[in-house]
C-alpha positions in Angstrom: 141.7 121.4 94.2 139.7 123.8 96.4 140.1 127.5 95.6 139.0 130.2 98.0 138.7 134.0 98.0 137.2 136.6 100.4 135.2 139.4 99.0 133.8 142.4 100.9 130.3 143.1 99.4 127.8 145.7 100.3 124.4 144.4 101.1 122.3 143.4 98.1 121.6 140.6 95.5 124.4 139.3 93.3 124.8 137.0 90.3 128.1 135.2 89.7 129.8 132.4 87.9 133.2 130.6 88.3 135.8 130.5 85.6 138.9 128.4 84.8 141.9 130.5 83.5 141.2 133.3 81.0 138.3 131.4 79.5 136.0 128.4 80.4 133.2 130.0 82.3 130.6 127.7 83.8 127.7 127.1 81.3 125.1 126.7 84.0 122.7 129.6 84.8 124.2 132.5 87.0 124.7 131.5 90.9 122.6 133.8 93.1 123.8 135.3 96.4 121.9 137.6 98.7 124.0 139.7 101.2 122.3 141.0 104.2 123.6 144.1 106.2 126.3 143.4 108.8 126.8 139.6 108.1 129.4 137.3 107.2 128.5 134.7 104.6 130.5 131.5 104.1 129.4 129.8 100.8 129.4 125.9 100.6 132.1 124.5 98.4 130.9 124.5 95.0 131.6 122.0 92.2 132.7 123.9 88.9 129.8 123.7 86.4 127.2 122.3 88.6 124.6 124.1 90.9 124.3 121.0 92.8 126.0 120.6 96.2 129.5 118.7 96.0 129.0 116.8 99.1 131.3 116.6 102.0 134.7 118.2 101.4 137.0 117.7 104.4 139.3 120.4 105.4 143.1 119.9 105.0 144.9 118.5 108.0 148.4 117.2 108.9 149.0 113.6 109.0 151.9 112.1 111.0 152.9 108.6 109.8 155.1 106.5 112.1 156.4 103.0 111.5 158.3 100.8 114.0 161.2 99.1 112.5 160.4 95.7 114.0 163.8 94.0 113.6 164.8 95.1 110.1 168.5 95.8 109.8 168.3 99.5 109.6 172.0 100.1 109.3 172.4 102.4 106.3 168.8 102.2 105.5 165.8 104.5 105.9 161.9 104.3 105.9 159.7 106.0 103.5 155.9 106.5 103.4 154.1 106.8 100.1 150.4 106.7 99.0 147.6 108.5 97.2 148.4 111.8 99.2 151.8 112.3 97.6 152.7 114.0 94.3 153.5 112.2 92.2 151.7 109.3 93.9 153.3 106.3 95.4 157.0 105.3 94.9 158.0 108.3 93.0 156.5 110.7 95.6 157.7 108.9 98.6 158.2 110.9 101.7 161.5 110.2 103.6 161.0 109.4 107.4 163.5 109.9 110.3 164.2 108.3 113.8 165.9 111.4 115.4 165.7 110.0 118.7 166.8 106.4 117.8 163.8 104.7 119.6 163.1 102.5 116.4 159.9 104.5 115.5 160.5 106.4 112.1 158.3 109.4 111.6 157.3 111.9 108.7 154.4 114.6 108.9 152.7 115.4 105.8 150.9 118.7 105.9 147.6 120.0 104.3 146.4 116.6 103.4 142.9 116.9 101.7 141.7 113.4 100.9 139.3 111.9 103.3 140.4 108.4 102.5 144.2 107.7 102.5 145.9 104.7 101.0 149.4 104.2 101.8 152.5 101.8 102.5 155.8 102.0 104.1 159.0 101.3 102.4 162.4 100.4 103.8 165.6 100.7 102.0 168.9 102.1 100.9 169.3 105.9 101.0 169.7 106.0 97.2 166.4 104.3 96.7 167.8 101.4 94.7 167.2 98.6 97.0 164.1 98.5 99.1 161.5 96.2 100.8 157.9 97.5 100.8 155.0 96.6 103.0 153.4 93.5 101.5 151.3 92.0 104.3 147.6 91.1 103.9 146.2 94.3 105.5 142.6 93.6 104.3 142.4 90.4 106.4 144.3 91.9 109.4 142.0 94.8 109.4 144.2 97.9 108.8 144.0 98.0 104.9 142.1 97.2 101.7 142.7 94.7 99.0 144.7 96.2 96.0 143.7 93.6 93.3 147.0 92.2 91.7 149.3 94.1 94.1 149.9 93.7 97.8 147.3 95.3 100.0 147.4 98.9 100.9 147.1 100.4 104.3 143.9 102.5 104.8 143.2 105.6 106.9 139.7 107.3 107.1 141.0 110.5 108.4 138.8 113.2 110.2 139.1 116.9 110.1 141.7 117.0 112.8 145.4 116.3 112.6 146.0 112.6 112.9 148.9 110.3 113.8 149.1 106.6 112.8 151.8 104.1 113.9 152.1 100.4 113.0 155.1 97.9 113.0 156.4 97.5 109.6 154.5 95.0 107.4 152.0 94.3 110.2 148.8 95.8 111.6 150.3 95.8 115.1 150.1 99.2 116.7 153.3 101.0 117.8 
């Protein structure tokens, strides 16, 4: 949801606004920009329709999710990772994982993730997606997740600006 552009401007004072589509200009007063000679200016991320700062917006990074199968009968089954970072979210947007080297640790890398707080789960099941088992542990008590109300807890990752790898045994908070 962050749009960027690079403009090359001569030194001087400028006024500008943002617009969505062919209409929908911001209603606030014009934004102001002064460009000095021989400088590069990088503007803060702006929130559409507000002259107030948006706050911290983390840069996109790659997250490598890994899950140790932990004794599940993986013959004919595969692992998936799903969460608030997939489109559509959760089960319908689950990302298939692989264990190419046969070590029991399944891996999937999701690129250009923008959310600073990631909620996710692992799922194990048939290739056709009809039969599966999902993480259902009490991750909030064990320390690697958050209470999800009436559903089983979600795993939680506060990611930084750098690429990240997380690895847990299926349905536990035990690190790989």
